[in-house]
N, C-alpha and C positions, 0 to 999 in steps of 0.2 A: 708519488703514487703513479702507477701506470695509468694513462688516460682511459684505456679500455676497462681496466679494473674499476676505476672511479665511476665510469658510465654504468657498468653492471651494478655497482653498489647503489647508485641513485635510482636505477630502474627497479631493483629489488625493494628499495624503500617505498617507491611509489606503489608497487604492487601490494606491499604490506598495508599501506594506508587504504588502498582500494578494497581489499578483502576484509579488513577489520572495521571499515566505516569510520575511521578516525581521521582527524586533521583535514588537509586539503589535497587529496591525491591529484586533482586536475592541475593545481599549481605546480606540484612536483613534476608531473609529466611535461608540462609546458616549459619548465625550466630545463629539462633534459633536451627537449627538441630545439630550444633556443640555442643551446651550445652544440647540439649534434643533430641537425635537420634530417640526416639520413639514418637515424637510429631506428631500425625496424621494430625492435621490442617496444620502444616508446610510442611508435605509431599504433601498435597493437593495443597497448595500454589505453591510449587516447580513444581508440575506437570502442573498446570494451566499456569504458566509462560513459561515453555518450549513449551507447545502446542500452546499457544498464539503467541509466537515469532517464531514458526516453526523452532526451534533450533535443526537441525539435529545433530550437533556436541555434543549435550547433551543427546543423546539417552541412553547411559549407565547410566547416572545419573537419567533419568526418569525411566528407568527399575528398578533401585534400589528403588525409591520411590513407584512405583506401587507394587513391591513385599512387601515392608514394610507395606503398607496400607492393602494389602490382608492378611498378617500375623496378623496384629493388629486388623483387623475388619473382623472376619470370617462370619458375617451375610451378605449375598448378598444384602439385602435390606437397609443396612446401607448407608447413603448418601456418606460417604467417600469411601466406597467400590464401589459405583456406579461411583464416580469420577475416581477411579482407572480403572474401566472397560472402561470408555470413553477414558482415556489417553492411555490405552493399545491398543485400536483400532487404535488410531493415530500412536502409536509406531509400529504397524504392517502394517502401510501404508494404512489404510482404513479410510481416513478423513470423508467420508460420514457416515460411521457407528459411528464414534466418535461424529459427530453432532447429529445423531439420539439418542445416549445415553445421551448426554448433554441435549438435548431437553426433554427427558423423565424426567430428574431430575428437570428441571424448571416447568414442569407440576405439579409435586408433591410438589416442594418447590420454589415458584415463587420469593422468596427473596434471592435465592442462586445466588449471582452475579458472582461467579466463573464459573457457568454452562451456562451462557448466550451464549457462543460459538460465539461471534460476529466476532472474527478474522477468525475463520474457515469458517463461511458463506462468509466472504469477499474473502478469497482465493479461494473458490470454485465457486465464481461468482454468489452466491445465493442472489441477491440483494433484492428480495422480502422477503426472510427469515430474512435478516438483519433487516428489518423494522418490519415484522409481529411478530417475536418471542418476540421482546421487547414490542410491542403493547399488546401482550397477558398478559404480567406480570405487566404492568404499573398500573392497578387497585389495585394491592397489595402493591404498593409503595406510599410513601408520603414524603413531605419535611422534616419530622422529622427523616426519616430513613437514617442511614449512607450510603453513596454511591448513594443517589438518583440523585444528579447532574450528576454523571458519567453515570447512566442509561439513563438519559435524553439526554446526549451527544451521547450515542450509538444510541438512537432512532432517534435523529436529523440526524446523519450520514446516517442511513438507509433511512430516508425520502429524503435526498439530492441525494443519489445514485439511487433513484427511480424517480427523476425529480420533487419532490415536494419541490421546492426551497423556496417558501415563508413560508411554514409551518416549514421547516427545520431550517430556520433562527430564526423563532419565538421560537421554542423549544430550540435551542442552546443558545439564549439570556436568556431564562428562566434559563437554567443551569448555565450560567455565573452570573446571579443575585443571585443564591443560593451559588455558589462557585466561587467568583471572580478570574479571571486568570486561570480557568481550561483549560489546553492546548487542550484537546479533543474537547471542545466546540469552542474554537478559531479556531481550524482546520476545523470544519464544516462550520463556517461562511466564512473562506477563500475559501473553496470549492464552496459555494453558489455564492460568488462574481466572482470566476473564471468561473463557468459554465454560468453565466449571462453576462459575458463580462464587468464587472464593475471593470476595472483595477485600476483606480484612487482611488475609494472607498476602494478597497482591500489593496492598499499600505497604505492608511491613517489608516485603521483598524489595520494592522499588526504593524505599527509604534506606534499606541496608546497602543497596548497590548504587545509590545516587551519585557518589563521587566518580563512578566509572562512566556514567552516561549523560549527566546533566549538562555538560558543556563540551563543544568541540567534536561531536560525533554526528554521524548521519541519522541517529535515532534520538537525538536530544529532545526535539519538539514532539516526536511521535510517542516517546515513552512518557512525556508529560501528559499527552492526550490519554494514554492508558491510565495514568494516575487519576485523571479527572473522571474517566469512566468508572473506576473503582469507587470513587467518592459518590458518583451518581447512583451506582448500584446499591451503595450503603445508605442512600437517601440523604446524603450530605451535600445539598445544592450549594451552600455557601462555600464549602471547601472546593468544589468543582469550579465555581466562578473564580476563586482566588488563583487556582492553577491557570485558568484561561488568561486572567489579567496579567499574571507575572511571568508565565513561561511560554505562552502561545501567542498572545496578541502582540507581544513586544519583539518576537523573533523576526529576523530579516525575511522579507516576503519571498516565497517561492510557491509554485503550484501545490506542492505537497504540504507545506506549512499552512497555506490558506485553506486547503481541503480539510485538514485536521481542525482548523478553527471553525469552518462551516459545520462540520459534522458534530462538533461539541455544542455549538450554539443551537443547532437544530434539535438536538436531544434535550437541551435545557428548555427550549420553546415547547417541546412536547410535554414537558412537566409544568407548563403554565408559568414559567419564570420569565419575568420581564427583562429581555435583553435587547430591547429595541435600539438603544444608543450604541451598543456593541455591534449590532447588525449594520448600522449606518457606517461606522468606521471600517468594518470589514468589507462592506460593499465598495467603499472608496478604494480599498487596496485591490480588490478584484478588478475594478474598472481600469486599473493601471497595467493589468496583465494582457498579453497577447493570447487570445484563446482560439484564433483561427485554426491553428494546427494542433491544438491541445487534445489529449485523449478525452473521450466522452466522460470518463470518470471525473476528471477535473471540471469539465464544463457543467456537469450536474451539480457539483458542489458550488460552483459560481452561481448557478441558478438559485440555489438555496438562499444565498446572500441577497441576490437581486430581488427575489420574490418577497423575502421577509422584510427587506428594507423599503419595499414599494417602488423599486427602480423599474418601472414598467418598460421604458425604452430599452434599457440594458437587457432586461429579461427577454424582450421580443427579439433583439439582435442575436442573442445567444441561441434562442430556440430556432430561429430561421437558419442558423448555420449547422444545426444538428442533422445527422443522417436520419432519414425516415425510412424504416425498413418494415416490411410486412412481418409481424411477429408470428404469423401462422406458418411462415416459411423460413424460419431462422436457421442459418447455417451454424454448425457446431462451433465454428471458430469466431463467430460474430456476436456473442451474447452481450458484450459491453455496448456495442453500437446499437443493437436491437433494443436494449433496455433504456438507453439514454432519453429518447424523445418521450416515451410514455411516462418515465419517471419525472421528467421536467414538467410535463402536463400535470401530473399528480401533485407535485410540489406547489405549483401555481394554484391549483384548486384548493389545496389545504390552506394556503395563506389567505385565500378568498373566503374561507370557511364553507366551501362547497365540499363537504366531506364525502357525500355520496359519489361525486365525480372523482374525487381522489381514489376512493375504493375501486371504482370502475376502471380507472387507468391502471392501478397497481395489479388488479386481478388479471389483466391481460399478460403481465410479464412475471407473475409469481414464480413460474416454473424455471426462470433463469435468473431470479433475483440473487441467488447464491454465487453467481458468476458476474458480479457487478464491476469487475476490474480491480477489486481490492480484496482484503482478507475477509474471512467469515465474520470477524468482529465488525469490520467496516460495512459489509453488506447487511448486517443486522439492522442498520438504520432504516432500511426499506420495510422490514417486518415491524419494527417499532412504529413507523409512520402508519402502516396499514392497521395495526392494532389500535392506535390512538384515534385514527379516523373512524374506526368501527364504534368505539366508545362514544365519540362526539356525534356521530350520525344516529345514535341510539339503535344500532343494529346489534341487539343483545346476543343473539345466537352466534353471529359471526365473531363478536368480541370474545365470547366464551370459548369458541373453537380456537381462536388465535392465541389466547392466553394459555389454553391447555397445551397447545403446540410448543409455546415458549417454555412452559414449566417442565414438560417432558425432557427438553434439551438441557435445561439448567434448573433442576429442582431446588438447589441451594441458594438461588439468586434472591436477595432481599427485594429487588425491584419486581420480580415476578410474583413474590408474595403480596406486594402492594397492589399489583394488577388484579390478583385473585380477590383481594378485599373489595375492590371496586365492583366486582361482579355480584357481591352479596346484596340481596334486597335490603333496603333500608327499612327499619321498623316504622310502622305507622304512628303518627302523632296521636297522643291521647286526646 
């Protein structure tokens, strides 16, 4: 086989792994670069992976690839050079500029799947951009184009995060028809069912597709988390705990895995479930992570574990490292940073049973809670905490208002029905 042909095939394989969230695309890219250090495509793939995964620990590796692309492609208009410019913006801490540069690439090359910047939009809370950037390029794609199903899955997720649930499910199922078992499309349908309160249907769907996502995909742990949320919504705490113990707590530690673990245990704690020993083990795992350059989204989830496990020192160290921003002057591009410190204060107050203080802190950032740096389903943890704190603080009017708000969004949710029952006055004893 021609060496150049083999190199192209290996790069195409790495790209396939990257866009389908299967296997180990980083290992595939590093294998190419080990054999061909001057392969520009491989350097672009490496840069895209690091930026997509928000991998702060790989900054030096990214810097090396950016420098290599700049040296190998002196023409500033070369697509690879423009990829390097976008990655450099992220490297320098300007994610908004990185998105702007990736956006300019797809205007000129709509079939450049590496430049769609879907993950950056997601982390910046730019839900409309998640949907609309993909919509702009869709006319240039068709079912014969490699990666089309993955592009459809991106579009479907953007639709879901903008509340267009019926269309999101339709597009995601189209992606599954083209690429059966595509984890990203399965993920979208799980989100649709979560947001519409269809817990039983969600459990059935994840069971039917389990062989496609349970192992060796970028969604393996996160879809297990969705499964646990469906169990919780159906008021089956025992099943949710079983998912945590077998599919989440045992997974190799990464910030995203640990965040899913914290988010699930916190929801269980809100249901008065004793998970104290699980919190202790999870806090141990969080303490082994480097949080200095982590996104506030992950830091807040670490705080959940430290606060719930009583790790006062660890919680204090995390809090001191957080950005403290005046929430009255929040810039549109900084909701995650602005939310982090008040949310961490609220979490600490909740674990101290100071529910009035928890409410006070969350009330300051309610207007940006939907832009927490995660999905709408992930951000819902803030509203759940607010609602439970209102119940425990005996603020009946606030609790009633918050439950009404939840019910309007998800009238079919069994959990919301349980919350409504808690609002009913108890009959007086005879």
